Backbone as XML, in Angstrom:
<?xml version="1.0"?>
<chain id="A" units="angstrom">
  <residue number="1" name="MET">
    <atom name="N" x="-22.966" y="-4.010" z="-7.137"/>
    <atom name="CA" x="-21.761" y="-3.449" z="-7.774"/>
    <atom name="C" x="-21.750" y="-3.771" z="-9.272"/>
  </residue>
  <residue number="2" name="ALA">
    <atom name="N" x="-22.142" y="-4.959" z="-9.623"/>
    <atom name="CA" x="-22.062" y="-5.345" z="-11.047"/>
    <atom name="C" x="-22.931" y="-4.415" z="-11.896"/>
  </residue>
  <residue number="3" name="LYS">
    <atom name="N" x="-24.044" y="-3.974" z="-11.333"/>
    <atom name="CA" x="-24.936" y="-3.088" z="-12.081"/>
    <atom name="C" x="-24.236" y="-1.762" z="-12.373"/>
  </residue>
  <residue number="4" name="ASN">
    <atom name="N" x="-23.543" y="-1.192" z="-11.353"/>
    <atom name="CA" x="-22.832" y="0.062" z="-11.536"/>
    <atom name="C" x="-21.702" y="-0.100" z="-12.570"/>
  </residue>
  <residue number="5" name="LYS">
    <atom name="N" x="-20.988" y="-1.198" z="-12.507"/>
    <atom name="CA" x="-19.899" y="-1.406" z="-13.425"/>
    <atom name="C" x="-20.422" y="-1.519" z="-14.858"/>
  </residue>
  <residue number="6" name="LYS">
    <atom name="N" x="-21.534" y="-2.204" z="-15.049"/>
    <atom name="CA" x="-22.112" y="-2.300" z="-16.366"/>
    <atom name="C" x="-22.551" y="-0.933" z="-16.861"/>
  </residue>
  <residue number="7" name="TRP">
    <atom name="N" x="-23.159" y="-0.153" z="-15.997"/>
    <atom name="CA" x="-23.631" y="1.177" z="-16.396"/>
    <atom name="C" x="-22.429" y="2.014" z="-16.833"/>
  </residue>
  <residue number="8" name="PHE">
    <atom name="N" x="-21.388" y="2.011" z="-16.056"/>
    <atom name="CA" x="-20.222" y="2.834" z="-16.398"/>
    <atom name="C" x="-19.606" y="2.412" z="-17.709"/>
  </residue>
  <residue number="9" name="GLN">
    <atom name="N" x="-19.441" y="1.093" z="-17.901"/>
    <atom name="CA" x="-18.855" y="0.622" z="-19.142"/>
    <atom name="C" x="-19.701" y="1.019" z="-20.337"/>
  </residue>
  <residue number="10" name="LYS">
    <atom name="N" x="-21.021" y="0.939" z="-20.224"/>
    <atom name="CA" x="-21.892" y="1.317" z="-21.338"/>
    <atom name="C" x="-21.789" y="2.807" z="-21.592"/>
  </residue>
  <residue number="11" name="ALA">
    <atom name="N" x="-21.751" y="3.611" z="-20.544"/>
    <atom name="CA" x="-21.629" y="5.067" z="-20.734"/>
    <atom name="C" x="-20.306" y="5.471" z="-21.413"/>
  </residue>
  <residue number="12" name="VAL">
    <atom name="N" x="-19.246" y="4.807" z="-21.031"/>
    <atom name="CA" x="-17.955" y="5.104" z="-21.607"/>
    <atom name="C" x="-17.905" y="4.616" z="-23.058"/>
  </residue>
  <residue number="13" name="ARG">
    <atom name="N" x="-18.442" y="3.447" z="-23.305"/>
    <atom name="CA" x="-18.424" y="2.895" z="-24.658"/>
    <atom name="C" x="-19.231" y="3.763" z="-25.627"/>
  </residue>
  <residue number="14" name="ASP">
    <atom name="N" x="-20.321" y="4.329" z="-25.175"/>
    <atom name="CA" x="-21.208" y="5.114" z="-26.036"/>
    <atom name="C" x="-20.695" y="6.510" z="-26.321"/>
  </residue>
  <residue number="15" name="LYS">
    <atom name="N" x="-19.719" y="6.983" z="-25.522"/>
    <atom name="CA" x="-19.240" y="8.338" z="-25.711"/>
    <atom name="C" x="-17.715" y="8.376" z="-25.768"/>
  </residue>
  <residue number="16" name="PRO">
    <atom name="N" x="-17.169" y="8.135" z="-26.945"/>
    <atom name="CA" x="-15.720" y="8.193" z="-27.083"/>
    <atom name="C" x="-15.242" y="9.603" z="-26.883"/>
  </residue>
  <residue number="17" name="PRO">
    <atom name="N" x="-14.001" y="9.871" z="-26.585"/>
    <atom name="CA" x="-12.894" y="8.936" z="-26.428"/>
    <atom name="C" x="-13.005" y="8.148" z="-25.149"/>
  </residue>
  <residue number="18" name="TYR">
    <atom name="N" x="-12.365" y="6.993" z="-25.138"/>
    <atom name="CA" x="-12.561" y="6.026" z="-24.063"/>
    <atom name="C" x="-11.577" y="6.141" z="-22.904"/>
  </residue>
  <residue number="19" name="THR">
    <atom name="N" x="-10.581" y="6.989" z="-22.984"/>
    <atom name="CA" x="-9.551" y="7.047" z="-21.939"/>
    <atom name="C" x="-9.323" y="8.475" z="-21.464"/>
  </residue>
  <residue number="20" name="LEU">
    <atom name="N" x="-8.540" y="8.607" z="-20.459"/>
    <atom name="CA" x="-8.115" y="9.921" z="-19.944"/>
    <atom name="C" x="-6.624" y="10.132" z="-20.212"/>
  </residue>
  <residue number="21" name="GLY">
    <atom name="N" x="-6.087" y="9.460" z="-21.170"/>
    <atom name="CA" x="-4.714" y="9.712" z="-21.620"/>
    <atom name="C" x="-3.633" y="9.451" z="-20.614"/>
  </residue>
  <residue number="22" name="GLY">
    <atom name="N" x="-3.782" y="8.449" z="-19.772"/>
    <atom name="CA" x="-2.727" y="8.143" z="-18.792"/>
    <atom name="C" x="-2.887" y="8.865" z="-17.474"/>
  </residue>
  <residue number="23" name="TRP">
    <atom name="N" x="-4.053" y="9.438" z="-17.241"/>
    <atom name="CA" x="-4.316" y="10.116" z="-15.971"/>
    <atom name="C" x="-4.081" y="9.150" z="-14.828"/>
  </residue>
  <residue number="24" name="ASN">
    <atom name="N" x="-3.382" y="9.623" z="-13.809"/>
    <atom name="CA" x="-3.028" y="8.738" z="-12.683"/>
    <atom name="C" x="-3.004" y="9.576" z="-11.418"/>
  </residue>
  <residue number="25" name="LYS">
    <atom name="N" x="-3.499" y="9.057" z="-10.326"/>
    <atom name="CA" x="-3.567" y="9.809" z="-9.088"/>
    <atom name="C" x="-2.209" y="10.200" z="-8.508"/>
  </residue>
  <residue number="26" name="LYS">
    <atom name="N" x="-1.153" y="9.512" z="-8.934"/>
    <atom name="CA" x="0.185" y="9.784" z="-8.391"/>
    <atom name="C" x="0.892" y="10.924" z="-9.127"/>
  </residue>
  <residue number="27" name="GLN">
    <atom name="N" x="0.285" y="11.432" z="-10.179"/>
    <atom name="CA" x="0.887" y="12.518" z="-10.951"/>
    <atom name="C" x="0.581" y="13.877" z="-10.334"/>
  </residue>
  <residue number="28" name="SER">
    <atom name="N" x="1.321" y="14.875" z="-10.730"/>
    <atom name="CA" x="1.042" y="16.236" z="-10.242"/>
    <atom name="C" x="-0.266" y="16.728" z="-10.852"/>
  </residue>
  <residue number="29" name="THR">
    <atom name="N" x="-0.828" y="17.731" z="-10.226"/>
    <atom name="CA" x="-2.109" y="18.271" z="-10.686"/>
    <atom name="C" x="-2.013" y="18.774" z="-12.120"/>
  </residue>
  <residue number="30" name="SER">
    <atom name="N" x="-0.977" y="19.493" z="-12.471"/>
    <atom name="CA" x="-0.864" y="20.039" z="-13.821"/>
    <atom name="C" x="-0.696" y="18.924" z="-14.843"/>
  </residue>
  <residue number="31" name="THR">
    <atom name="N" x="0.045" y="17.859" z="-14.502"/>
    <atom name="CA" x="0.239" y="16.760" z="-15.416"/>
    <atom name="C" x="-1.087" y="16.004" z="-15.656"/>
  </residue>
  <residue number="32" name="ARG">
    <atom name="N" x="-1.805" y="15.724" z="-14.559"/>
    <atom name="CA" x="-3.109" y="15.040" z="-14.703"/>
    <atom name="C" x="-4.018" y="15.826" z="-15.615"/>
  </residue>
  <residue number="33" name="ARG">
    <atom name="N" x="-4.140" y="17.125" z="-15.380"/>
    <atom name="CA" x="-5.069" y="17.939" z="-16.190"/>
    <atom name="C" x="-4.621" y="18.042" z="-17.631"/>
  </residue>
  <residue number="34" name="ARG">
    <atom name="N" x="-3.333" y="18.135" z="-17.840"/>
    <atom name="CA" x="-2.783" y="18.234" z="-19.210"/>
    <atom name="C" x="-3.090" y="16.956" z="-19.971"/>
  </residue>
  <residue number="35" name="LEU">
    <atom name="N" x="-2.882" y="15.832" z="-19.346"/>
    <atom name="CA" x="-3.121" y="14.532" z="-19.992"/>
    <atom name="C" x="-4.601" y="14.326" z="-20.273"/>
  </residue>
  <residue number="36" name="ALA">
    <atom name="N" x="-5.462" y="14.714" z="-19.329"/>
    <atom name="CA" x="-6.896" y="14.559" z="-19.514"/>
    <atom name="C" x="-7.363" y="15.399" z="-20.704"/>
  </residue>
  <residue number="37" name="LEU">
    <atom name="N" x="-6.872" y="16.624" z="-20.798"/>
    <atom name="CA" x="-7.278" y="17.507" z="-21.900"/>
    <atom name="C" x="-6.679" y="17.031" z="-23.216"/>
  </residue>
  <residue number="38" name="ALA">
    <atom name="N" x="-5.446" y="16.559" z="-23.184"/>
    <atom name="CA" x="-4.799" y="16.090" z="-24.391"/>
    <atom name="C" x="-5.425" y="14.829" z="-24.930"/>
  </residue>
  <residue number="39" name="SER">
    <atom name="N" x="-6.169" y="14.102" z="-24.099"/>
    <atom name="CA" x="-6.783" y="12.860" z="-24.560"/>
    <atom name="C" x="-8.040" y="13.105" z="-25.403"/>
  </residue>
  <residue number="40" name="ARG">
    <atom name="N" x="-8.526" y="14.301" z="-25.408"/>
    <atom name="CA" x="-9.716" y="14.631" z="-26.204"/>
    <atom name="C" x="-9.263" y="14.964" z="-27.647"/>
  </residue>
  <residue number="41" name="PRO">
    <atom name="N" x="-10.097" y="14.696" z="-28.625"/>
    <atom name="CA" x="-9.719" y="14.928" z="-30.021"/>
    <atom name="C" x="-9.360" y="16.426" z="-30.291"/>
  </residue>
  <residue number="42" name="LYS">
    <atom name="N" x="-8.291" y="16.594" z="-31.027"/>
    <atom name="CA" x="-7.780" y="17.958" z="-31.269"/>
    <atom name="C" x="-8.677" y="18.795" z="-32.198"/>
  </residue>
  <residue number="43" name="ASN">
    <atom name="N" x="-9.543" y="18.132" z="-32.958"/>
    <atom name="CA" x="-10.382" y="18.904" z="-33.876"/>
    <atom name="C" x="-11.633" y="19.440" z="-33.158"/>
  </residue>
  <residue number="44" name="TRP">
    <atom name="N" x="-11.824" y="19.126" z="-31.880"/>
    <atom name="CA" x="-12.920" y="19.697" z="-31.123"/>
    <atom name="C" x="-12.512" y="21.077" z="-30.615"/>
  </residue>
  <residue number="45" name="THR">
    <atom name="N" x="-13.509" y="21.928" z="-30.337"/>
    <atom name="CA" x="-13.204" y="23.257" z="-29.781"/>
    <atom name="C" x="-12.646" y="23.036" z="-28.369"/>
  </residue>
  <residue number="46" name="LEU">
    <atom name="N" x="-11.925" y="24.051" z="-27.873"/>
    <atom name="CA" x="-11.357" y="23.932" z="-26.537"/>
    <atom name="C" x="-12.464" y="23.754" z="-25.498"/>
  </residue>
  <residue number="47" name="LYS">
    <atom name="N" x="-13.543" y="24.472" z="-25.674"/>
    <atom name="CA" x="-14.660" y="24.344" z="-24.703"/>
    <atom name="C" x="-15.210" y="22.918" z="-24.701"/>
  </residue>
  <residue number="48" name="HIS">
    <atom name="N" x="-15.381" y="22.340" z="-25.865"/>
    <atom name="CA" x="-15.889" y="20.956" z="-25.970"/>
    <atom name="C" x="-14.924" y="19.989" z="-25.362"/>
  </residue>
  <residue number="49" name="ARG">
    <atom name="N" x="-13.633" y="20.190" z="-25.600"/>
    <atom name="CA" x="-12.600" y="19.313" z="-25.056"/>
    <atom name="C" x="-12.577" y="19.375" z="-23.518"/>
  </residue>
  <residue number="50" name="ARG">
    <atom name="N" x="-12.689" y="20.597" z="-22.969"/>
    <atom name="CA" x="-12.736" y="20.758" z="-21.521"/>
    <atom name="C" x="-13.957" y="20.101" z="-20.918"/>
  </residue>
  <residue number="51" name="LEU">
    <atom name="N" x="-15.089" y="20.304" z="-21.553"/>
    <atom name="CA" x="-16.336" y="19.702" z="-21.053"/>
    <atom name="C" x="-16.274" y="18.176" z="-21.078"/>
  </residue>
  <residue number="52" name="SER">
    <atom name="N" x="-15.727" y="17.634" z="-22.157"/>
    <atom name="CA" x="-15.602" y="16.199" z="-22.304"/>
    <atom name="C" x="-14.668" y="15.615" z="-21.219"/>
  </residue>
  <residue number="53" name="ALA">
    <atom name="N" x="-13.548" y="16.287" z="-21.000"/>
    <atom name="CA" x="-12.625" y="15.847" z="-19.964"/>
    <atom name="C" x="-13.270" y="15.920" z="-18.600"/>
  </residue>
  <residue number="54" name="ALA">
    <atom name="N" x="-14.002" y="16.990" z="-18.323"/>
    <atom name="CA" x="-14.687" y="17.131" z="-17.040"/>
    <atom name="C" x="-15.687" y="16.010" z="-16.833"/>
  </residue>
  <residue number="55" name="ARG">
    <atom name="N" x="-16.438" y="15.683" z="-17.825"/>
    <atom name="CA" x="-17.438" y="14.617" z="-17.708"/>
    <atom name="C" x="-16.776" y="13.264" z="-17.481"/>
  </residue>
  <residue number="56" name="ALA">
    <atom name="N" x="-15.699" y="12.994" z="-18.150"/>
    <atom name="CA" x="-14.967" y="11.736" z="-17.991"/>
    <atom name="C" x="-14.406" y="11.625" z="-16.572"/>
  </residue>
  <residue number="57" name="LEU">
    <atom name="N" x="-13.834" y="12.731" z="-16.099"/>
    <atom name="CA" x="-13.289" y="12.748" z="-14.742"/>
    <atom name="C" x="-14.361" y="12.599" z="-13.677"/>
  </residue>
  <residue number="58" name="GLN">
    <atom name="N" x="-15.512" y="13.249" z="-13.902"/>
    <atom name="CA" x="-16.619" y="13.141" z="-12.981"/>
    <atom name="C" x="-17.146" y="11.691" z="-12.932"/>
  </residue>
  <residue number="59" name="ALA">
    <atom name="N" x="-17.222" y="11.072" z="-14.088"/>
    <atom name="CA" x="-17.668" y="9.687" z="-14.148"/>
    <atom name="C" x="-16.677" y="8.783" z="-13.384"/>
  </residue>
  <residue number="60" name="LEU">
    <atom name="N" x="-15.390" y="9.039" z="-13.544"/>
    <atom name="CA" x="-14.413" y="8.277" z="-12.802"/>
    <atom name="C" x="-14.561" y="8.494" z="-11.290"/>
  </residue>
  <residue number="61" name="ALA">
    <atom name="N" x="-14.737" y="9.733" z="-10.883"/>
    <atom name="CA" x="-14.908" y="10.053" z="-9.471"/>
    <atom name="C" x="-16.152" y="9.372" z="-8.897"/>
  </residue>
  <residue number="62" name="ASN">
    <atom name="N" x="-17.173" y="9.229" z="-9.689"/>
    <atom name="CA" x="-18.430" y="8.654" z="-9.214"/>
    <atom name="C" x="-18.378" y="7.115" z="-9.057"/>
  </residue>
  <residue number="63" name="VAL">
    <atom name="N" x="-17.561" y="6.445" z="-9.835"/>
    <atom name="CA" x="-17.550" y="4.983" z="-9.782"/>
    <atom name="C" x="-16.372" y="4.355" z="-9.076"/>
  </residue>
  <residue number="64" name="THR">
    <atom name="N" x="-15.351" y="5.116" z="-8.811"/>
    <atom name="CA" x="-14.168" y="4.505" z="-8.195"/>
    <atom name="C" x="-14.417" y="4.215" z="-6.722"/>
  </residue>
  <residue number="65" name="LYS">
    <atom name="N" x="-13.748" y="3.182" z="-6.223"/>
    <atom name="CA" x="-13.863" y="2.855" z="-4.806"/>
    <atom name="C" x="-12.672" y="3.406" z="-4.054"/>
  </residue>
  <residue number="66" name="ASP">
    <atom name="N" x="-11.650" y="3.852" z="-4.784"/>
    <atom name="CA" x="-10.456" y="4.397" z="-4.172"/>
    <atom name="C" x="-10.738" y="5.871" z="-3.764"/>
  </residue>
  <residue number="67" name="LYS">
    <atom name="N" x="-10.646" y="6.169" z="-2.489"/>
    <atom name="CA" x="-11.001" y="7.491" z="-1.994"/>
    <atom name="C" x="-10.124" y="8.610" z="-2.614"/>
  </residue>
  <residue number="68" name="ARG">
    <atom name="N" x="-8.849" y="8.360" z="-2.667"/>
    <atom name="CA" x="-7.914" y="9.386" z="-3.218"/>
    <atom name="C" x="-8.208" y="9.646" z="-4.699"/>
  </residue>
  <residue number="69" name="THR">
    <atom name="N" x="-8.439" y="8.610" z="-5.473"/>
    <atom name="CA" x="-8.753" y="8.777" z="-6.910"/>
    <atom name="C" x="-10.053" y="9.554" z="-7.033"/>
  </residue>
  <residue number="70" name="GLY">
    <atom name="N" x="-11.055" y="9.247" z="-6.239"/>
    <atom name="CA" x="-12.318" y="9.976" z="-6.304"/>
    <atom name="C" x="-12.146" y="11.448" z="-6.006"/>
  </residue>
  <residue number="71" name="GLU">
    <atom name="N" x="-11.366" y="11.762" z="-4.987"/>
    <atom name="CA" x="-11.137" y="13.176" z="-4.620"/>
    <atom name="C" x="-10.402" y="13.905" z="-5.753"/>
  </residue>
  <residue number="72" name="LEU">
    <atom name="N" x="-9.341" y="13.339" z="-6.233"/>
    <atom name="CA" x="-8.556" y="14.020" z="-7.267"/>
    <atom name="C" x="-9.315" y="14.143" z="-8.579"/>
  </residue>
  <residue number="73" name="ALA">
    <atom name="N" x="-10.024" y="13.107" z="-8.993"/>
    <atom name="CA" x="-10.805" y="13.178" z="-10.207"/>
    <atom name="C" x="-11.913" y="14.198" z="-10.057"/>
  </residue>
  <residue number="74" name="GLY">
    <atom name="N" x="-12.527" y="14.253" z="-8.892"/>
    <atom name="CA" x="-13.566" y="15.264" z="-8.661"/>
    <atom name="C" x="-13.039" y="16.677" z="-8.713"/>
  </residue>
  <residue number="75" name="ARG">
    <atom name="N" x="-11.866" y="16.901" z="-8.125"/>
    <atom name="CA" x="-11.227" y="18.245" z="-8.175"/>
    <atom name="C" x="-10.891" y="18.607" z="-9.608"/>
  </residue>
  <residue number="76" name="ASP">
    <atom name="N" x="-10.313" y="17.680" z="-10.334"/>
    <atom name="CA" x="-9.988" y="17.988" z="-11.741"/>
    <atom name="C" x="-11.204" y="18.249" z="-12.571"/>
  </residue>
  <residue number="77" name="ALA">
    <atom name="N" x="-12.270" y="17.509" z="-12.325"/>
    <atom name="CA" x="-13.548" y="17.731" z="-13.039"/>
    <atom name="C" x="-14.062" y="19.117" z="-12.715"/>
  </residue>
  <residue number="78" name="SER">
    <atom name="N" x="-14.056" y="19.497" z="-11.459"/>
    <atom name="CA" x="-14.506" y="20.845" z="-11.048"/>
    <atom name="C" x="-13.696" y="21.929" z="-11.745"/>
  </residue>
  <residue number="79" name="TYR">
    <atom name="N" x="-12.395" y="21.714" z="-11.822"/>
    <atom name="CA" x="-11.520" y="22.690" z="-12.488"/>
    <atom name="C" x="-11.932" y="22.909" z="-13.935"/>
  </residue>
  <residue number="80" name="PHE">
    <atom name="N" x="-12.177" y="21.798" z="-14.652"/>
    <atom name="CA" x="-12.586" y="21.942" z="-16.065"/>
    <atom name="C" x="-13.972" y="22.521" z="-16.182"/>
  </residue>
  <residue number="81" name="TYR">
    <atom name="N" x="-14.889" y="22.197" z="-15.276"/>
    <atom name="CA" x="-16.247" y="22.766" z="-15.328"/>
    <atom name="C" x="-16.171" y="24.274" z="-15.115"/>
  </residue>
  <residue number="82" name="GLU">
    <atom name="N" x="-15.299" y="24.739" z="-14.182"/>
    <atom name="CA" x="-15.153" y="26.176" z="-13.963"/>
    <atom name="C" x="-14.581" y="26.864" z="-15.191"/>
  </residue>
  <residue number="83" name="LEU">
    <atom name="N" x="-13.653" y="26.238" z="-15.895"/>
    <atom name="CA" x="-13.108" y="26.830" z="-17.113"/>
    <atom name="C" x="-14.162" y="26.936" z="-18.193"/>
  </residue>
  <residue number="84" name="VAL">
    <atom name="N" x="-15.069" y="25.977" z="-18.231"/>
    <atom name="CA" x="-16.123" y="25.983" z="-19.259"/>
    <atom name="C" x="-17.091" y="27.118" z="-18.968"/>
  </residue>
  <residue number="85" name="LYS">
    <atom name="N" x="-17.351" y="27.390" z="-17.688"/>
    <atom name="CA" x="-18.280" y="28.443" z="-17.306"/>
    <atom name="C" x="-17.828" y="29.820" z="-17.711"/>
  </residue>
  <residue number="86" name="GLU">
    <atom name="N" x="-16.508" y="30.042" z="-17.729"/>
    <atom name="CA" x="-15.948" y="31.371" z="-18.004"/>
    <atom name="C" x="-16.262" y="31.831" z="-19.412"/>
  </residue>
</chain>
């Protein structure tokens, strides 16, 4: 486990921004996605902001031990990846 935690911390540290803007599994879907997108720098293009949010959410889904958090973060990541594809 320690190895995974170190890997995740290094990946997050190397690629700012470092947070998902208050994303929480107890929030509604629209609120979670709005906060994740709003946490990305405003001077980035919308496509870049969506891709960055998707990657951060996917990273969260991959490392969390909480099943519900993993499911929701994965769904939100898929949502942003689909928007990027369009």
